[in-house]
N, CA, C and O atoms as CSV, one atom per row, in Angstrom:
chain,resi,resn,atom,element,x,y,z
A,1,MET,N,N,105.354,94.782,61.987
A,1,MET,CA,C,104.853,94.535,63.498
A,1,MET,C,C,104.926,95.851,64.296
A,1,MET,O,O,104.092,96.055,65.178
A,2,ARG,N,N,105.778,96.647,64.055
A,2,ARG,CA,C,105.999,97.881,64.928
A,2,ARG,C,C,104.661,98.525,64.996
A,2,ARG,O,O,104.364,99.133,66.024
A,3,ARG,N,N,103.703,98.443,63.863
A,3,ARG,CA,C,102.651,99.484,63.870
A,3,ARG,C,C,101.387,98.938,65.117
A,3,ARG,O,O,100.665,99.641,65.824
A,4,PHE,N,N,101.461,97.797,65.048
A,4,PHE,CA,C,100.746,96.824,65.994
A,4,PHE,C,C,100.798,97.424,67.308
A,4,PHE,O,O,99.843,97.863,67.948
A,5,TRP,N,N,102.181,97.392,67.684
A,5,TRP,CA,C,102.587,97.774,69.134
A,5,TRP,C,C,102.166,99.353,69.405
A,5,TRP,O,O,101.608,99.803,70.405
A,6,ASP,N,N,102.597,100.059,68.223
A,6,ASP,CA,C,102.169,101.546,68.216
A,6,ASP,C,C,100.779,101.731,68.435
A,6,ASP,O,O,100.317,102.612,69.160
A,7,GLY,N,N,100.000,100.751,67.695
A,7,GLY,CA,C,98.375,101.019,67.931
A,7,GLY,C,C,97.994,100.661,69.295
A,7,GLY,O,O,97.184,101.346,69.919
A,8,LEU,N,N,98.550,99.605,69.789
A,8,LEU,CA,C,98.374,99.014,70.829
A,8,LEU,C,C,98.467,99.924,72.140
A,8,LEU,O,O,97.642,99.837,73.049
A,9,ALA,N,N,99.724,100.946,72.151
A,9,ALA,CA,C,99.804,101.948,72.829
A,9,ALA,C,C,98.897,103.008,72.868
A,9,ALA,O,O,98.556,103.598,73.893
A,10,GLY,N,N,98.469,103.263,71.610
A,10,GLY,CA,C,97.527,104.132,71.773
A,10,GLY,C,C,96.259,103.755,72.162
A,10,GLY,O,O,95.558,104.623,72.680
A,11,VAL,N,N,95.749,102.466,71.999
A,11,VAL,CA,C,94.516,101.987,72.486
A,11,VAL,C,C,94.532,102.062,73.761
A,11,VAL,O,O,93.485,102.396,74.315
A,12,ALA,N,N,95.740,101.768,74.582
A,12,ALA,CA,C,95.763,101.678,75.892
A,12,ALA,C,C,95.771,102.964,76.677
A,12,ALA,O,O,95.358,103.101,77.829
A,13,LEU,N,N,96.263,103.830,75.949
A,13,LEU,CA,C,96.323,105.109,76.812
A,13,LEU,C,C,94.850,105.576,76.484
A,13,LEU,O,O,94.218,106.028,77.439
A,14,VAL,N,N,94.313,105.532,75.429
A,14,VAL,CA,C,92.836,105.830,75.438
A,14,VAL,C,C,91.766,105.084,76.154
A,14,VAL,O,O,90.715,105.634,76.484
A,15,LEU,N,N,91.996,103.992,76.366
A,15,LEU,CA,C,91.107,103.074,77.172
A,15,LEU,C,C,91.448,103.617,78.638
A,15,LEU,O,O,90.428,103.743,79.316
A,16,TRP,N,N,92.181,103.835,79.043
A,16,TRP,CA,C,92.672,103.923,80.399
A,16,TRP,C,C,92.315,105.404,80.516
A,16,TRP,O,O,91.297,105.545,81.193
A,17,ILE,N,N,92.799,106.484,80.096
A,17,ILE,CA,C,92.320,107.958,80.443
A,17,ILE,C,C,90.702,108.045,80.028
A,17,ILE,O,O,89.904,108.473,80.862
A,18,GLY,N,N,90.361,107.720,79.017
A,18,GLY,CA,C,88.854,107.557,78.725
A,18,GLY,C,C,88.267,107.158,79.708
A,18,GLY,O,O,87.428,107.910,80.204
A,19,GLY,N,N,88.518,105.836,80.316
A,19,GLY,CA,C,87.918,105.085,81.183
A,19,GLY,C,C,87.839,105.918,82.352
A,19,GLY,O,O,86.801,106.019,83.007
A,20,MET,N,N,88.937,106.534,82.637
A,20,MET,CA,C,89.045,107.247,84.074
A,20,MET,C,C,88.121,108.524,83.993
A,20,MET,O,O,87.420,108.753,84.979
A,21,TRP,N,N,88.061,109.271,83.046
A,21,TRP,CA,C,86.989,110.250,82.952
A,21,TRP,C,C,85.644,109.905,82.687
A,21,TRP,O,O,84.748,110.688,83.004
A,22,ALA,N,N,85.381,108.748,82.105
A,22,ALA,CA,C,83.967,108.392,81.998
A,22,ALA,C,C,83.490,107.815,83.239
A,22,ALA,O,O,82.285,107.964,83.440
A,23,ILE,N,N,84.206,107.142,84.185
A,23,ILE,CA,C,83.728,106.707,85.347
A,23,ILE,C,C,83.652,107.716,86.525
A,23,ILE,O,O,82.728,107.810,87.332
A,24,GLY,N,N,84.837,108.483,86.475
A,24,GLY,CA,C,85.169,109.290,87.583
A,24,GLY,C,C,83.868,110.499,87.461
A,24,GLY,O,O,83.097,110.848,88.355
A,25,TYR,N,N,83.937,110.982,86.030
A,25,TYR,CA,C,83.195,112.455,85.893
A,25,TYR,C,C,81.910,112.211,85.413
A,25,TYR,O,O,81.115,113.150,85.444
A,26,VAL,N,N,81.504,110.995,84.918
A,26,VAL,CA,C,80.122,110.770,84.355
A,26,VAL,C,C,79.355,109.788,85.329
A,26,VAL,O,O,78.461,110.067,86.128
A,27,ALA,N,N,79.919,108.610,85.065
A,27,ALA,CA,C,79.272,107.529,85.677
A,27,ALA,C,C,79.004,107.546,87.206
A,27,ALA,O,O,77.880,107.318,87.652
A,28,ALA,N,N,79.852,107.766,87.830
A,28,ALA,CA,C,80.038,107.844,89.535
A,28,ALA,C,C,78.901,109.077,89.737
A,28,ALA,O,O,77.885,108.755,90.354
A,29,PRO,N,N,78.996,110.285,89.320
A,29,PRO,CA,C,78.086,111.192,89.705
A,29,PRO,C,C,76.748,110.757,89.220
A,29,PRO,O,O,75.818,110.762,90.026
A,30,VAL,N,N,76.538,110.362,87.929
A,30,VAL,CA,C,75.160,109.789,87.799
A,30,VAL,C,C,74.602,108.760,88.769
A,30,VAL,O,O,73.434,108.829,89.151
A,31,LEU,N,N,75.374,107.875,89.138
A,31,LEU,CA,C,74.810,106.972,89.977
A,31,LEU,C,C,74.448,107.542,91.621
A,31,LEU,O,O,73.445,107.195,92.244
A,32,PHE,N,N,75.368,108.359,92.070
A,32,PHE,CA,C,74.705,109.141,93.268
A,32,PHE,C,C,73.759,110.115,93.119
A,32,PHE,O,O,73.086,110.519,94.067
A,33,ALA,N,N,73.639,110.583,91.836
A,33,ALA,CA,C,72.402,111.461,91.773
A,33,ALA,C,C,71.045,110.924,91.372
A,33,ALA,O,O,70.008,111.587,91.365
A,34,ASN,N,N,71.202,109.281,90.943
A,34,ASN,CA,C,69.894,108.749,90.585
A,34,ASN,C,C,69.564,107.639,91.350
A,34,ASN,O,O,68.640,106.902,91.006
A,35,LEU,N,N,70.244,107.432,92.390
A,35,LEU,CA,C,69.847,106.108,93.161
A,35,LEU,C,C,69.889,106.735,94.661
A,35,LEU,O,O,70.791,107.415,95.150
A,36,ASP,N,N,68.671,106.324,95.255
A,36,ASP,CA,C,68.158,106.804,96.572
A,36,ASP,C,C,69.156,106.146,97.647
A,36,ASP,O,O,69.443,106.796,98.653
A,37,ASP,N,N,69.573,105.136,97.485
A,37,ASP,CA,C,70.422,104.389,98.380
A,37,ASP,C,C,71.806,104.620,98.060
A,37,ASP,O,O,72.290,104.021,97.099
A,38,LYS,N,N,72.590,105.510,98.827
A,38,LYS,CA,C,73.796,106.117,98.507
A,38,LYS,C,C,74.860,105.059,98.776
A,38,LYS,O,O,75.909,104.978,98.137
A,39,GLN,N,N,74.483,104.213,99.827
A,39,GLN,CA,C,75.402,103.145,100.080
A,39,GLN,C,C,75.597,101.992,98.898
A,39,GLN,O,O,76.678,101.451,98.667
A,40,LEU,N,N,74.347,101.709,98.186
A,40,LEU,CA,C,74.422,101.193,96.812
A,40,LEU,C,C,75.330,102.080,95.933
A,40,LEU,O,O,76.461,101.663,95.686
A,41,ALA,N,N,74.949,103.207,95.468
A,41,ALA,CA,C,75.781,104.048,94.769
A,41,ALA,C,C,77.198,103.929,94.874
A,41,ALA,O,O,77.927,103.743,93.900
A,42,GLY,N,N,77.736,104.073,96.490
A,42,GLY,CA,C,79.201,104.101,96.625
A,42,GLY,C,C,79.892,102.676,96.516
A,42,GLY,O,O,81.117,102.584,96.439
A,43,MET,N,N,79.003,101.499,96.513
A,43,MET,CA,C,79.368,100.272,96.273
A,43,MET,C,C,79.809,100.174,94.859
A,43,MET,O,O,80.904,99.794,94.446
A,44,LEU,N,N,78.546,100.671,94.030
A,44,LEU,CA,C,78.946,100.235,92.832
A,44,LEU,C,C,79.990,101.274,92.005
A,44,LEU,O,O,80.532,100.849,90.985
A,45,ALA,N,N,80.243,102.589,92.454
A,45,ALA,CA,C,81.127,103.314,92.106
A,45,ALA,C,C,82.562,102.769,92.587
A,45,ALA,O,O,83.600,102.936,91.947
A,46,GLY,N,N,82.469,102.157,93.692
A,46,GLY,CA,C,83.743,101.490,94.104
A,46,GLY,C,C,84.288,100.641,93.297
A,46,GLY,O,O,85.488,100.720,93.032
A,47,LYS,N,N,83.362,99.531,92.688
A,47,LYS,CA,C,83.233,98.443,91.845
A,47,LYS,C,C,84.220,98.997,90.601
A,47,LYS,O,O,85.210,98.416,90.155
A,48,LEU,N,N,83.690,100.232,90.189
A,48,LEU,CA,C,83.894,100.709,88.929
A,48,LEU,C,C,85.243,101.207,88.832
A,48,LEU,O,O,85.987,101.145,87.854
A,49,PHE,N,N,85.509,101.798,90.165
A,49,PHE,CA,C,87.059,102.587,90.431
A,49,PHE,C,C,87.984,101.361,90.556
A,49,PHE,O,O,89.127,101.417,90.101
A,50,ALA,N,N,87.547,100.335,91.119
A,50,ALA,CA,C,88.422,99.320,91.385
A,50,ALA,C,C,88.824,98.402,90.096
A,50,ALA,O,O,89.828,97.700,89.972
A,51,LEU,N,N,87.836,98.591,89.241
A,51,LEU,CA,C,87.893,98.011,87.519
A,51,LEU,C,C,89.048,98.809,86.979
A,51,LEU,O,O,90.079,98.423,86.428
A,52,MET,N,N,88.616,100.029,87.275
A,52,MET,CA,C,89.733,101.389,86.417
A,52,MET,C,C,91.121,101.080,87.003
A,52,MET,O,O,92.148,101.108,86.325
A,53,ALA,N,N,91.081,100.820,88.147
A,53,ALA,CA,C,92.497,100.580,88.733
A,53,ALA,C,C,93.359,99.593,88.202
A,53,ALA,O,O,94.562,99.794,88.034
A,54,TRP,N,N,92.739,98.449,87.912
A,54,TRP,CA,C,93.276,97.347,87.230
A,54,TRP,C,C,93.616,97.536,85.864
A,54,TRP,O,O,94.615,97.056,85.329
A,55,ILE,N,N,92.722,98.277,85.291
A,55,ILE,CA,C,92.941,98.625,83.614
A,55,ILE,C,C,94.253,99.773,83.806
A,55,ILE,O,O,95.247,99.722,83.081
A,56,ALA,N,N,94.141,100.439,84.510
A,56,ALA,CA,C,95.064,101.604,84.739
A,56,ALA,C,C,96.732,100.944,84.875
A,56,ALA,O,O,97.695,101.341,84.219
A,57,ILE,N,N,96.743,99.736,86.013
A,57,ILE,CA,C,97.929,99.068,86.151
A,57,ILE,C,C,98.291,98.396,84.885
A,57,ILE,O,O,99.413,98.710,84.489
A,58,ALA,N,N,97.621,97.522,84.111
A,58,ALA,CA,C,97.896,97.012,83.013
A,58,ALA,C,C,98.300,97.777,81.841
A,58,ALA,O,O,99.152,97.334,81.071
A,59,ALA,N,N,97.567,99.229,81.616
A,59,ALA,CA,C,97.825,100.121,80.629
A,59,ALA,C,C,99.035,100.688,80.941
A,59,ALA,O,O,99.755,100.919,79.970
A,60,ALA,N,N,99.561,101.046,82.284
A,60,ALA,CA,C,100.565,101.784,82.268
A,60,ALA,C,C,101.883,101.109,82.437
A,60,ALA,O,O,102.995,101.603,82.247
A,61,SER,N,N,101.584,99.907,82.822
A,61,SER,CA,C,102.816,98.697,82.788
A,61,SER,C,C,103.232,98.323,81.205
A,61,SER,O,O,104.341,98.026,80.761
A,62,TYR,N,N,101.917,98.448,80.500
A,62,TYR,CA,C,102.449,98.252,78.852
A,62,TYR,C,C,103.118,99.461,78.459
A,62,TYR,O,O,104.265,99.297,78.042
A,63,LEU,N,N,102.643,100.725,78.495
A,63,LEU,CA,C,102.981,101.641,78.150
A,63,LEU,C,C,104.666,102.051,78.417
A,63,LEU,O,O,105.459,102.467,77.573
A,64,LEU,N,N,104.866,101.837,79.593
A,64,LEU,CA,C,106.212,101.958,80.311
A,64,LEU,C,C,107.105,100.959,79.554
A,64,LEU,O,O,108.007,101.364,78.820
A,65,ILE,N,N,106.876,99.786,79.718
A,65,ILE,CA,C,107.646,98.832,78.909
A,65,ILE,C,C,107.883,99.275,77.345
A,65,ILE,O,O,108.942,99.457,76.745
A,66,TYR,N,N,106.441,99.390,76.869
A,66,TYR,CA,C,106.560,99.528,75.444
A,66,TYR,C,C,107.677,100.977,74.894
A,66,TYR,O,O,108.297,101.012,73.832
A,67,ARG,N,N,107.668,101.964,75.884
A,67,ARG,CA,C,108.514,103.162,75.672
A,67,ARG,C,C,110.213,102.698,75.932
A,67,ARG,O,O,111.164,102.997,75.210
A,68,VAL,N,N,110.224,102.160,76.763
A,68,VAL,CA,C,111.776,101.598,76.918
A,68,VAL,C,C,112.240,100.431,76.072
A,68,VAL,O,O,113.434,100.282,75.814
A,69,VAL,N,N,111.270,99.572,75.623
A,69,VAL,CA,C,111.698,98.889,74.598
A,69,VAL,C,C,112.019,99.757,73.017
A,69,VAL,O,O,112.926,99.510,72.223
A,70,ARG,N,N,111.110,100.656,72.924
A,70,ARG,CA,C,111.089,101.459,71.733
A,70,ARG,C,C,112.223,102.353,71.674
A,70,ARG,O,O,113.018,102.480,70.743
A,71,ASP,N,N,112.197,103.027,72.910
A,71,ASP,CA,C,113.257,104.445,72.565
A,71,ASP,C,C,114.639,103.810,73.716
A,71,ASP,O,O,115.757,104.295,73.537
A,72,GLY,N,N,114.507,103.052,74.516
A,72,GLY,CA,C,115.813,102.641,75.276
A,72,GLY,C,C,115.935,103.617,76.290
A,72,GLY,O,O,114.877,104.166,76.594
A,73,GLY,N,N,117.018,103.998,76.931
A,73,GLY,CA,C,117.272,104.839,77.946
A,73,GLY,C,C,116.779,106.400,77.702
A,73,GLY,O,O,116.741,107.233,78.608
A,74,ALA,N,N,116.397,106.666,76.295
A,74,ALA,CA,C,115.932,107.939,76.265
A,74,ALA,C,C,114.593,108.033,76.656
A,74,ALA,O,O,114.006,109.109,76.769
A,75,ALA,N,N,114.023,106.785,76.896
A,75,ALA,CA,C,112.397,107.176,77.283
A,75,ALA,C,C,112.533,107.704,78.701
A,75,ALA,O,O,111.659,108.417,79.195
A,76,LEU,N,N,113.482,107.398,79.263
A,76,LEU,CA,C,113.531,107.712,80.828
A,76,LEU,C,C,114.012,109.431,80.762
A,76,LEU,O,O,114.271,109.996,81.824
A,77,LYS,N,N,114.091,110.077,79.637
A,77,LYS,CA,C,114.211,111.560,79.834
A,77,LYS,C,C,112.939,112.004,79.178
A,77,LYS,O,O,112.998,113.085,78.592
A,78,THR,N,N,111.995,111.471,79.174
A,78,THR,CA,C,110.398,112.160,78.416
A,78,THR,C,C,109.291,112.250,79.674
A,78,THR,O,O,109.078,111.574,80.681
A,79,PHE,N,N,108.735,113.384,79.105
A,79,PHE,CA,C,107.619,113.707,80.053
A,79,PHE,C,C,106.457,112.384,80.166
A,79,PHE,O,O,105.981,111.973,81.224
A,80,PHE,N,N,106.171,111.888,78.876
A,80,PHE,CA,C,105.450,110.833,78.884
A,80,PHE,C,C,105.681,109.597,79.848
A,80,PHE,O,O,104.759,109.045,80.449
A,81,PHE,N,N,107.100,109.198,79.936
A,81,PHE,CA,C,107.582,108.029,80.588
A,81,PHE,C,C,107.223,108.329,82.155
A,81,PHE,O,O,106.564,107.558,82.852
A,82,TRP,N,N,107.805,109.671,82.627
A,82,TRP,CA,C,107.159,110.056,83.962
A,82,TRP,C,C,105.900,110.405,84.433
A,82,TRP,O,O,105.583,110.219,85.607
A,83,ALA,N,N,105.099,110.938,83.541
A,83,ALA,CA,C,103.924,111.136,83.857
A,83,ALA,C,C,103.050,109.707,83.913
A,83,ALA,O,O,102.213,109.513,84.795
A,84,VAL,N,N,103.299,108.890,83.035
A,84,VAL,CA,C,102.842,107.587,83.252
A,84,VAL,C,C,103.156,106.850,84.435
A,84,VAL,O,O,102.287,106.178,84.991
A,85,ALA,N,N,104.425,106.924,84.904
A,85,ALA,CA,C,105.085,106.409,85.915
A,85,ALA,C,C,104.194,106.883,87.436
A,85,ALA,O,O,103.770,106.178,88.351
A,86,LEU,N,N,104.145,108.366,87.220
A,86,LEU,CA,C,103.412,109.012,88.479
A,86,LEU,C,C,101.880,108.539,88.518
A,86,LEU,O,O,101.317,108.258,89.576
A,87,MET,N,N,101.319,108.484,87.383
A,87,MET,CA,C,100.120,108.064,87.551
A,87,MET,C,C,99.816,106.560,87.723
A,87,MET,O,O,98.670,106.142,87.894
A,88,LEU,N,N,100.893,105.783,87.668
A,88,LEU,CA,C,100.848,104.246,87.842
A,88,LEU,C,C,100.972,104.292,89.573
A,88,LEU,O,O,100.283,103.574,90.298
A,89,ALA,N,N,101.889,105.185,90.028
A,89,ALA,CA,C,102.325,105.357,91.256
A,89,ALA,C,C,100.855,105.704,92.288
A,89,ALA,O,O,100.510,105.204,93.358
A,90,LEU,N,N,100.369,106.518,91.636
A,90,LEU,CA,C,98.954,107.224,92.475
A,90,LEU,C,C,97.947,106.092,92.253
A,90,LEU,O,O,97.135,105.918,93.161
A,91,THR,N,N,97.882,105.303,91.185
A,91,THR,CA,C,96.801,104.509,91.010
A,91,THR,C,C,97.229,103.391,92.188
A,91,THR,O,O,96.368,103.035,92.993
A,92,LEU,N,N,98.172,103.017,92.236
A,92,LEU,CA,C,98.602,101.847,93.391
A,92,LEU,C,C,98.575,102.266,94.658
A,92,LEU,O,O,98.421,101.446,95.563
A,93,ALA,N,N,98.730,103.702,94.930
A,93,ALA,CA,C,98.612,104.184,96.100
A,93,ALA,C,C,97.251,104.081,96.481
A,93,ALA,O,O,97.027,103.656,97.614
A,94,GLY,N,N,96.165,104.433,95.648
A,94,GLY,CA,C,94.915,104.664,96.022
A,94,GLY,C,C,94.233,103.201,96.032
A,94,GLY,O,O,93.298,103.026,96.814
A,95,HIS,N,N,94.635,102.191,95.240
A,95,HIS,CA,C,93.844,101.123,95.313
A,95,HIS,C,C,94.628,100.342,96.296
A,95,HIS,O,O,93.826,99.762,97.028
A,96,PHE,N,N,95.632,100.124,96.570
A,96,PHE,CA,C,96.417,99.575,97.610
A,96,PHE,C,C,96.427,99.931,98.789
A,96,PHE,O,O,96.352,99.108,99.702
A,97,GLY,N,N,96.530,101.360,99.011
A,97,GLY,CA,C,96.708,101.856,100.150
A,97,GLY,C,C,95.382,102.697,100.681
A,97,GLY,O,O,95.062,102.470,101.848
A,98,ILE,N,N,94.667,103.544,100.016
A,98,ILE,CA,C,93.487,104.209,100.570
A,98,ILE,C,C,92.281,103.513,100.416
A,98,ILE,O,O,91.409,103.491,101.284
A,99,GLN,N,N,92.195,102.826,99.108
A,99,GLN,CA,C,90.826,102.286,99.208
A,99,GLN,C,C,90.856,100.946,100.459
A,99,GLN,O,O,89.856,100.869,101.172
A,100,PRO,N,N,91.702,100.194,100.629
A,100,PRO,CA,C,91.449,99.250,101.957
A,100,PRO,C,C,91.470,100.119,103.227
A,100,PRO,O,O,91.018,99.494,104.186
A,101,ILE,N,N,91.796,101.171,103.476
A,101,ILE,CA,C,91.350,102.041,104.445
A,101,ILE,C,C,90.170,102.384,104.746
A,101,ILE,O,O,89.586,102.258,105.822
A,102,MET,N,N,89.716,102.952,103.494
A,102,MET,CA,C,88.147,103.432,103.423
A,102,MET,C,C,87.272,102.006,103.523
A,102,MET,O,O,86.177,102.051,104.084
A,103,GLN,N,N,87.703,100.895,103.041
A,103,GLN,CA,C,86.885,99.958,103.389
A,103,GLN,C,C,86.842,99.254,104.670
A,103,GLN,O,O,85.978,98.473,105.070
A,104,SER,N,N,87.906,99.649,105.248
A,104,SER,CA,C,88.048,99.046,106.515
A,104,SER,C,C,86.940,99.992,107.516
A,104,SER,O,O,86.151,99.456,108.294
A,105,LEU,N,N,87.066,101.618,107.308
A,105,LEU,CA,C,85.959,102.194,108.036
A,105,LEU,C,C,84.684,101.663,107.537
A,105,LEU,O,O,83.902,101.479,108.470
A,106,LYS,N,N,84.212,101.357,106.405
A,106,LYS,CA,C,82.864,101.047,106.060
A,106,LYS,C,C,82.490,99.754,106.865
A,106,LYS,O,O,81.419,99.510,107.421
A,107,ASP,N,N,83.621,98.984,106.797
A,107,ASP,CA,C,83.416,97.448,107.565
A,107,ASP,C,C,83.020,97.808,109.122
A,107,ASP,O,O,82.186,97.107,109.696
A,108,GLN,N,N,83.611,98.868,109.755
A,108,GLN,CA,C,83.781,98.954,111.263
A,108,GLN,C,C,82.351,99.706,111.471
A,108,GLN,O,O,81.786,99.477,112.541
A,109,ALA,N,N,81.718,100.575,110.555
A,109,ALA,CA,C,80.708,101.073,110.846
A,109,ALA,C,C,79.299,100.401,110.654
A,109,ALA,O,O,78.217,100.898,110.966
A,110,MET,N,N,79.552,99.028,110.010
A,110,MET,CA,C,78.465,98.416,110.002
A,110,MET,C,C,77.681,97.902,111.275
A,110,MET,O,O,78.322,97.458,112.228
A,111,PRO,N,N,76.418,97.953,111.298
A,111,PRO,CA,C,75.513,97.836,110.223
A,111,PRO,C,C,74.815,99.261,109.657
A,111,PRO,O,O,73.857,99.301,108.886
A,112,HIS,N,N,75.527,100.425,110.226
A,112,HIS,CA,C,75.232,101.651,109.576
A,112,HIS,C,C,76.058,102.067,108.459
A,112,HIS,O,O,77.253,101.781,108.392
A,113,ALA,N,N,75.365,102.815,107.479
A,113,ALA,CA,C,76.284,103.498,106.670
A,113,ALA,C,C,77.570,104.543,107.295
A,113,ALA,O,O,77.384,105.381,108.177
A,114,VAL,N,N,78.616,104.330,106.758
A,114,VAL,CA,C,79.892,104.759,107.021
A,114,VAL,C,C,79.481,106.437,107.580
A,114,VAL,O,O,79.733,106.869,108.705
A,115,MET,N,N,78.840,107.150,106.536
A,115,MET,CA,C,78.466,108.416,106.646
A,115,MET,C,C,77.476,108.935,107.958
A,115,MET,O,O,77.331,110.053,108.452
A,116,GLN,N,N,76.938,107.767,108.250
A,116,GLN,CA,C,75.994,107.989,109.578
A,116,GLN,C,C,76.789,107.273,110.957
A,116,GLN,O,O,76.161,106.877,111.939
A,117,SER,N,N,77.928,107.213,110.853
A,117,SER,CA,C,78.631,106.606,111.940
A,117,SER,C,C,79.989,107.664,112.462
A,117,SER,O,O,80.468,108.627,111.864
A,118,VAL,N,N,80.357,107.094,113.739
A,118,VAL,CA,C,81.551,107.936,114.138
A,118,VAL,C,C,82.958,107.981,113.394
A,118,VAL,O,O,84.016,108.562,113.637
A,119,PHE,N,N,82.526,107.125,112.384
A,119,PHE,CA,C,83.859,107.085,111.215
A,119,PHE,C,C,83.666,108.088,110.135
A,119,PHE,O,O,84.529,108.233,109.269
A,120,ALA,N,N,82.730,108.685,110.148
A,120,ALA,CA,C,82.336,109.641,108.997
A,120,ALA,C,C,83.299,110.802,108.707
A,120,ALA,O,O,83.482,111.063,107.518
A,121,ASP,N,N,83.887,111.475,109.558
A,121,ASP,CA,C,85.042,112.180,109.629
A,121,ASP,C,C,86.053,111.741,108.964
A,121,ASP,O,O,86.405,112.348,107.953
A,122,ARG,N,N,86.777,110.512,109.428
A,122,ARG,CA,C,87.897,109.823,108.823
A,122,ARG,C,C,87.656,109.432,107.360
A,122,ARG,O,O,88.402,109.644,106.404
A,123,PHE,N,N,86.325,108.745,107.378
A,123,PHE,CA,C,86.084,108.369,105.965
A,123,PHE,C,C,86.182,109.295,104.909
A,123,PHE,O,O,86.587,108.997,103.785
A,124,ALA,N,N,85.726,110.686,105.345
A,124,ALA,CA,C,85.232,111.845,104.490
A,124,ALA,C,C,86.884,112.466,103.917
A,124,ALA,O,O,87.093,112.985,102.821
A,125,ARG,N,N,87.779,112.257,104.880
A,125,ARG,CA,C,89.185,112.908,104.947
A,125,ARG,C,C,90.029,111.939,103.821
A,125,ARG,O,O,90.821,112.329,102.964
A,126,TRP,N,N,89.659,110.760,104.069
A,126,TRP,CA,C,90.492,109.773,103.137
A,126,TRP,C,C,89.737,109.549,101.536
A,126,TRP,O,O,90.406,109.118,100.596
A,127,HIS,N,N,88.352,109.885,101.399
A,127,HIS,CA,C,87.902,110.132,100.474
A,127,HIS,C,C,88.265,111.520,99.457
A,127,HIS,O,O,88.343,111.553,98.229
A,128,GLY,N,N,88.400,112.335,100.193
A,128,GLY,CA,C,88.954,113.693,100.014
A,128,GLY,C,C,90.651,113.528,99.461
A,128,GLY,O,O,91.110,114.357,98.675
A,129,VAL,N,N,91.364,112.538,99.898
A,129,VAL,CA,C,92.713,112.584,99.621
A,129,VAL,C,C,92.675,111.743,98.378
A,129,VAL,O,O,93.398,112.033,97.425
A,130,SER,N,N,91.747,110.568,98.344
A,130,SER,CA,C,91.531,109.755,96.938
A,130,SER,C,C,91.086,110.562,95.876
A,130,SER,O,O,91.623,110.414,94.779
A,131,SER,N,N,90.124,111.453,96.036
A,131,SER,CA,C,89.544,112.150,95.000
A,131,SER,C,C,90.748,113.230,94.493
A,131,SER,O,O,90.839,113.536,93.304
A,132,ILE,N,N,91.493,113.674,95.335
A,132,ILE,CA,C,92.730,114.738,94.950
A,132,ILE,C,C,93.548,113.743,94.097
A,132,ILE,O,O,93.653,114.121,92.931
A,133,LEU,N,N,94.162,112.556,94.380
A,133,LEU,CA,C,94.904,111.884,93.623
A,133,LEU,C,C,94.136,111.502,92.206
A,133,LEU,O,O,94.721,111.500,91.123
A,134,TYR,N,N,92.713,111.173,92.380
A,134,TYR,CA,C,92.268,111.028,91.043
A,134,TYR,C,C,92.259,112.265,90.268
A,134,TYR,O,O,92.432,112.170,89.053
A,135,LEU,N,N,92.106,113.264,90.729
A,135,LEU,CA,C,92.138,114.783,89.885
A,135,LEU,C,C,93.340,114.741,89.294
A,135,LEU,O,O,93.416,114.987,88.090
A,136,ILE,N,N,94.586,114.392,90.112
A,136,ILE,CA,C,95.755,114.774,89.446
A,136,ILE,C,C,95.871,113.697,88.394
A,136,ILE,O,O,96.397,114.065,87.344
A,137,GLN,N,N,95.477,112.419,88.472
A,137,GLN,CA,C,95.590,111.438,87.487
A,137,GLN,C,C,94.898,111.971,86.251
A,137,GLN,O,O,95.447,112.085,85.156
A,138,SER,N,N,93.783,112.251,86.494
A,138,SER,CA,C,92.747,112.762,85.237
A,138,SER,C,C,93.496,113.911,84.501
A,138,SER,O,O,93.471,113.937,83.271
A,139,ALA,N,N,94.170,114.875,85.221
A,139,ALA,CA,C,94.784,116.173,84.491
A,139,ALA,C,C,95.918,115.663,83.889
A,139,ALA,O,O,96.209,116.133,82.790
A,140,LEU,N,N,96.745,114.657,84.449
A,140,LEU,CA,C,97.823,114.350,83.836
A,140,LEU,C,C,97.511,113.442,82.609
A,140,LEU,O,O,98.366,113.414,81.724
A,141,GLY,N,N,96.484,112.764,82.473
A,141,GLY,CA,C,96.068,111.891,81.652
A,141,GLY,C,C,95.520,112.843,80.412
A,141,GLY,O,O,95.909,112.710,79.252
A,142,LEU,N,N,94.782,113.592,80.747
A,142,LEU,CA,C,94.508,114.668,79.605
A,142,LEU,C,C,95.560,115.174,78.892
A,142,LEU,O,O,95.566,115.133,77.661
A,143,LEU,N,N,96.629,115.743,79.662
A,143,LEU,CA,C,97.882,116.264,79.184
A,143,LEU,C,C,98.637,115.257,78.109
A,143,LEU,O,O,98.998,115.483,76.954
A,144,LEU,N,N,98.743,114.044,78.929
A,144,LEU,CA,C,99.420,113.039,77.738
A,144,LEU,C,C,98.697,112.653,76.508
A,144,LEU,O,O,99.275,112.265,75.492
A,145,ILE,N,N,97.242,112.788,76.645
A,145,ILE,CA,C,96.458,112.552,75.358
A,145,ILE,C,C,96.519,113.831,74.639
A,145,ILE,O,O,96.538,113.678,73.417
A,146,TRP,N,N,96.563,115.282,75.121
A,146,TRP,CA,C,96.874,116.099,74.324
A,146,TRP,C,C,98.215,116.037,73.720
A,146,TRP,O,O,98.300,116.164,72.498
A,147,ARG,N,N,99.165,115.875,74.356
A,147,ARG,CA,C,100.515,115.963,73.849
A,147,ARG,C,C,100.987,114.785,72.975
A,147,ARG,O,O,102.029,114.792,72.319
A,148,SER,N,N,100.122,113.796,73.040
A,148,SER,CA,C,100.381,112.572,72.123
A,148,SER,C,C,100.035,112.458,70.758
A,148,SER,O,O,100.198,111.459,70.057
A,149,GLY,N,N,99.437,113.786,70.350
A,149,GLY,CA,C,98.579,113.737,69.301
A,149,GLY,C,C,97.359,113.138,69.038
A,149,GLY,O,O,96.847,113.278,67.927
A,150,LEU,N,N,96.780,112.436,69.980
A,150,LEU,CA,C,95.408,111.635,69.867
A,150,LEU,C,C,94.328,112.693,69.649
A,150,LEU,O,O,93.387,112.414,68.906
A,151,ALA,N,N,94.406,114.096,70.347
A,151,ALA,CA,C,93.335,114.767,70.643
A,151,ALA,C,C,93.350,115.847,69.542
A,151,ALA,O,O,92.815,116.946,69.684
A,152,ARG,N,N,94.107,115.384,68.257
A,152,ARG,CA,C,94.100,116.231,67.035
A,152,ARG,C,C,93.039,115.682,66.030
A,152,ARG,O,O,92.868,116.240,64.946
């Protein structure tokens, strides 16, 4: 039975990190490069990022519980545990903190696109903060994959 839980942990990690990279660095840029309607591209990218946030929350929760059950208190002394915990915290901050602020700015800009409104500067700042948090998560995720041996 342990092989199943070990395998599920590997799948959760790959789904989470692979999804982050695929959406953040492939799908979203393709949307913006190929759709003339940037508002539509942003809406679609936002939906993909929201889906990834829920996948991240589920995967991180499983991975943290799995490691504590498997390793006991020793799990709290590992890079893996704290990297996953930090990535989860950044996901929660982005999804439940930053994204609602950005959505509020979009809503206030209506009927215009937020980037053609008086809220453009504030939206760009929050988008920048969100992008930096995503970059940190992506780098930590890559490091987790590398160190877990899944990249070999």
